[in-house]
N, C-alpha and C positions, 0 to 999 in steps of 0.2 A: 803265690796266692795265700790271701790268708786261710786260717782252717776253716771259716765261717764259707768264703766262697768255695770253698773245695766239697763243702756239705751240698751247695747248691749246685754245684758240677756235676756231682755224682747222681744227685736228684733229678738233673734235667737228661743225663744220658741213660738211668732206668726208666723213665718216662717216655723216651723215645724208644728203647728197649720194648718197652709195655705194650706201645701205643703200634710197632711194628707187629708183637704176637697178638695182638687183636686182631690183625688181619686176617689169621688163620683160625680165630678162636672169635669170633665176635661176640660171642657171648661174656669176654672178660671187660668188657665195654656197655654193657646193658644194664639197667636199673630200672626199678620201678617209678615211675612218675609221681609226684606227690606237688600238685599245686599247692599246698599250703606251706612247702619246704623247698623254694626256689633255690636255686644255683646258676652260676654263670657256666657250670659245667656241662648242663644240657644242652644238646645238639639239636633236640627235637623237643616239640611238646606233644601233650598227649590228656589222656583222660587221669585222675589219681588211677593207680593201679597197674597200668598200661607199662610195659616192658618202654624202655626208650634209651636212644643212644645216650652216651656221654663221653666227655674227655677231662683230662685234667686242665685247667686253665693257670696260666702264670700270673700270679698275683703282681699288683702294682702298688707301690706309695710305703710309708713307712708303717709297719705290723711293729703295734704296740703292747709289750707285756709290761709296762710299769706298774699297772692294778694288781696283775700275779707275783711282780716283785715285791709292792710295799706291800699287800695281803699277807706275803711268805715272809717279809721283813729279810731279803737273800737277793743276791743277782743270780737272774738263772745264766746257764751255760750258755753262750753265744753260739754252738753248734745246734743246740736244740731252736734255739730263737730262730736261726735259719733254718731249719729244717720245717718248721710249723709255719713259717713264712713264706715259702715258696710258691707253695700251689693252693689253689681250690681245688678239691679232688674228694671223689669217693675212695674209700678203702684202696690201696695197690696190694693184691695178692703177689706174695714174692715165695722162692724156691732155695732153700740152703740146703748143704749136704747133711745137714740134720732135720731136715723137715720143712712146713709149710707156716708161713706166715702172713699176717696183714700189716702192712706198712700203715698206719693212722695218718689221717689228713683231715680236717676242715672241707665241710662241703659247702658251707655258707658261712656267714657272718652269726649266726645266732649259734650254727654247731662249733664255730672258734670259741667263742662266750663259754660252752658248756664244756667244753676241751679244758680250757685254763679253770674252771670249777673243778673239774676232775682231779685235775695237776695238782692244785691246792689239796685238796682231800687227800692223794697219796702222799703228798709230802707230810701231813699232818700225822699221819698214819706209819710213816719212820719215824716221824720224832718224839710219836706216843711208846714208839717200840724200841726208842733210844738204837736207831740203826742209820747209818749214811744216808744221806737224801740222794732219791734215785728220780729220774722221771721219763717215763713210757712213751716209746715211740712205736711200739707194734706188738701185735696179740699172735701167740702162736697156737699152732692145731692141738695143744696140749692142756688141759684144763689147769687155770690160774698159773700158766706160766705166760711171762711177760717179757718183751724186751726193753731195758732201762737204759737211760746213760747216766751215769754216776755224777752229780751235780758239780762236783769238785775237780778231777782228774780227768773226766770226757770220755772215759773208756764206757763201752757197750757192753750190757751183760744179760745173761740169761737168769731170771729171776722168778721163782716162786712167790705170790703176793701172799704178803705178811712175814715173808722169811729174808735173811740176808742173802744178795744175790750167791746164784750157784756157780756160776764160771764167768770171765770174761770171754766175751766171743768175737771183738775187734777194740783196737787200738782207738779207734775213733767212730764218729755216725758215716764221716764219708768212705772210711774201710770198709765199714758194714754195708752199707748200700751198694758198694761195686764189687760185695761179693754176691750179690743177690741177681736172682735169674728171674723174671718176670712168670706166673705160674697161672693157670686156669683155676678159678676161687673152687676149692672143694665144696662141697654140700652134703 
């Protein structure tokens, strides 16, 4: 199995566990409805502001990162492409032995485009600081700490925004996702 397929398989398994956990914690799959921010993830409709159910939806077709790669004049790590190409989803709350985090996922095409713009901004900041290029995949519950992927090695790291990565937390995205447990979002 190719590494990119391992990322998708790990995410598929995590989504299954997430949906299973939501059966006892339905709040995990409730979101405020926004009729101006449509998504295939909604499983019900409502009025803007109503809490409605949602679920991750497997994406189909080829997801194009060419504009991002062209803007940055670099190839994006294939694991990151696979990670962001697998689902339309709200962010997925997860727990590690070190704390809580949210796996970032695109909600719809507009969100995916905004995500790519934010990745460009992150890479440009890393270049300006003359630091290795990383791409974020998750937010932690600690201020200014994010989970990133080294674009060259594929290692998953804990990074404080603007600083060099603090530690390697997994050899790759698939191993990282396999280490997670679904969690009820902390409020």
